[in-house]
N, C-alpha and C positions, 0 to 999 in steps of 0.2 A: 685438686680433689675431683678427679674425673675417672671415667672408665678407662681412658687411655693410660693414665698413671698406674691403675691397677693392672692393666694388661702388661705394661712394661715390667712391673714387678714380678708377675707370674712368668713371663717369658725368661727372665733372668734366673728366677729361683726355683721354678718347677716346670721344666720344658715339656714333660709329658702332659700335665694338666693344661698347659697352654695349648698344645696341639689338640687336645680333646675339646677345649672351649672353641677353638677355631673351626673344628669339625661340626660343632653344634649349629643350629639355626642362628642367623645373625641376631635376631631379637633376644635369644637366650644369653648372649654374651654379656649383656648389661647386668645379668644376675651372676653368671659364673665367674667373671673376672674379679668382682669384689669378694666373692666367697673364697676363691682360691688365693687371692692376695691375703685375706684374713687368715687362712689356714697356714700360709707361709710365715706370717708374723708370729702367730701363736706357737707354731712348731719350733721356731727359732728361739723363742724366749728362754727356755731352760738351758740353752747351750751357749749363749753369748756372754755368760759370766760364770765364774767359779763360786760366787757367793749365792748360797741357796736363798737367803732372804731377798736378795735383789731379784732373783728369778721368780720367786713367789709374788713379789710386788708387780713385776711385769705381767704375769698372768692375771693378777687381780685387776690390773688396769683394764684388760680386755673383758673381764667379767663385769666390771662396772659399766663399760660401754654397752655391753649387751643388755644389761638391766635397763639402761636408759632407753634403748630401742624397744624392749619388751613393754616398758611402762607407758610408752607413747608420749613422753614428755620431751623437753629439749635434749638434744644429743650433741655431744662434743664434736667440734669440727676437726677432722683428721682425714688424710688422703685415702684411707681405707674405710674408716668408720662412716664417713659421710655418705659415700655411694652405697655402702652396705645397708645403712638405715633406710635407704630409698626402696629396697627390694625385699626386706624381711618383714614378716608379720610377727606378732609376739611369740607364737608357738615356735617358729623357726629360730628366733633369737634364743629361746630356751633350749632348743636342741643344740645350738652351738655353745651354749654355756656348759653343757655336759662335755663337749669336746675340750674346752679350756680346762675344766676340772681334771679330766683324764690325763692331760699333759703334765700334771704335777708329778706323775711317775718318772718323767724324763729328768727331773731335777736331781733326783737322789739315786743312789747306787743299790738300793734294796731290790731284790728280785721280786717277781710276781709271787703273791702268796700261794696261788694254785692255778689250775687251768681255768677256773671260773673268772679269776681276776684278769688273766690274759684275755679271755673272751670278752669281758666287759670293756677292757681297754680298746680292743679293736672295734667293738660296736660303737663306743662313745667317740672314737676319733673318725675313722673312715666312714662308718655307716651314718653317723649323725651329720657329717658334711654332705653326704649324698641326700639324706632325707630333707635337710634344709634346702638344698638346691631344687629338689623335686617340688617341695611345697611352694617355693618362691616362683617356680615356673608353672604353677597352677595344676600340678599333678597330684594323684593319690599316692601316698607313700607306703601303701601296703606292700609287704614283701621286700622293701628296700633295706631293712635291717639285716636280713639274711644275706641278701646280695652284697651289701656293703661289707659284711663280715668277711665273706670270701675274697672280695677285692682287696680289703685291707690286709688280710692274712698274706696274700701273694706279695704285696708291697713290703710288708713287715719281714717276711722271710728273706727278701732281697737285702734288707738292711741289717740282718743279724751280724755279719762280720764287722761292720762299722760300729754298731752298738757295743759289741764286745771290745773292740779296740778303744772305745771311750770309757771302758770300765763298767758297762752295764751287764746285766744278766738277763737277756731277752727271752730265753726259753726256759720253761718250767722243767722240762726233761729234754736234754740235748741228745739223747741216744737216737740213732737213725730210725729205729723202729717207731719211737714215739713221734718223731718228726713226720714220718710217713703217715701215721695215724692222724696227726693234726692236719696234714694236707688233704687227706680223704674227708675229714670233717668239713674243711673249707669247701671242697667240691660239692658235698652233699647240701650244704647251706646255699651255695650258689644256685644249684638246681632247684631247691625249694623256693628260693627267692624269685627266680625267673618264672616259676609256675604261678606265683601269687601276684606278680606285677600286673597292674592294670593301668598302664601309662599310655598316653597318646600325645601327639604333637611334640612340642619342643621340650617337654619335661624329661624325655628320655636322654637328652643331652647331658643331664646331671650324672648319668650312670656310665658315660663313655670311658672314664678312667678304669673301669673294671673289665674292659673288653679282652684284655690279655690274661685275666686271672685264671680262667679254667685251664688254659694251655700250660701256664706256669705251675699250677698246683698239680696237674697230672704228671709233669716232669718230676716234681719233688716227691710225689707219692711213689713213683717208680725208682727214683734215684735220690734218696734223702741226703746223700753225701754232698749234693750240689750246694746245700745251704752253707755248710762249713767252708766249702771251697769258694764261696762268693760267686757262684756260677748260675744263680737263678735269674737268668736273663733271657731275652728274646731278641733275635736279630731285628735291626731297625726296619727292614723291609717287611717282616712279619707283623710288627706292631702297626705300621702304616696300613697294611692290607686290612687288618681287623678293624681299624678305625674307619677306613673308607667304607667298608661293608656296613658298619654300624650306622654311619651317617646316611648311607644310601638306602638301607633297608629298615632302619630303626630297630635293629636287632642287637641286643646286648648279651 
């Protein structure tokens, strides 16, 4: 039940966020590694079983753990929950509860009801993870929901072919024109979020997973067919360069 165990889990399960955490100030890692380990465990829960009821129970387990953290009472001992409880305040725990609830969509094969449903899904997953991280690192989370939506959308568009292969319907409108419009919306919200950010010190490290989002969304806006082709990617050298620049300049 240590930061090292969480870091090992993140290194195996989410190499990009592992790299982002390592690029953050050393003191920030005790917050980011438990958060990202939590995110891996919750994201996996709907996919490790074909039984919807079991997947629901797995997600409820995490909601119960977050409620324990939010209430300030005794918290169950667990390799991720224990270090997570050491860094979250009640509000951050409630933000993560929204993340767990949103992941129920992954259990079933129903499409999103409309664009607003997809928007809320991205806000409640990627953006709430970032907001919880910023809060836990002592920052002001103003603007983070917009920034997190854009970052989450870029990651989501990368995952579209895999989601479709697993029988999900990730896009409300899969036509290329609609995908280009969605990417443009993501870019607009990234820009709006950046303007509103009022972060300093180590709290910016919670936003590092979004440093490639603008470049990826610009590509999709110009070439929406990249989504269906599974080609919404950035060369490793480009990802590393953006991460190094963010770490050095504090710019996201």
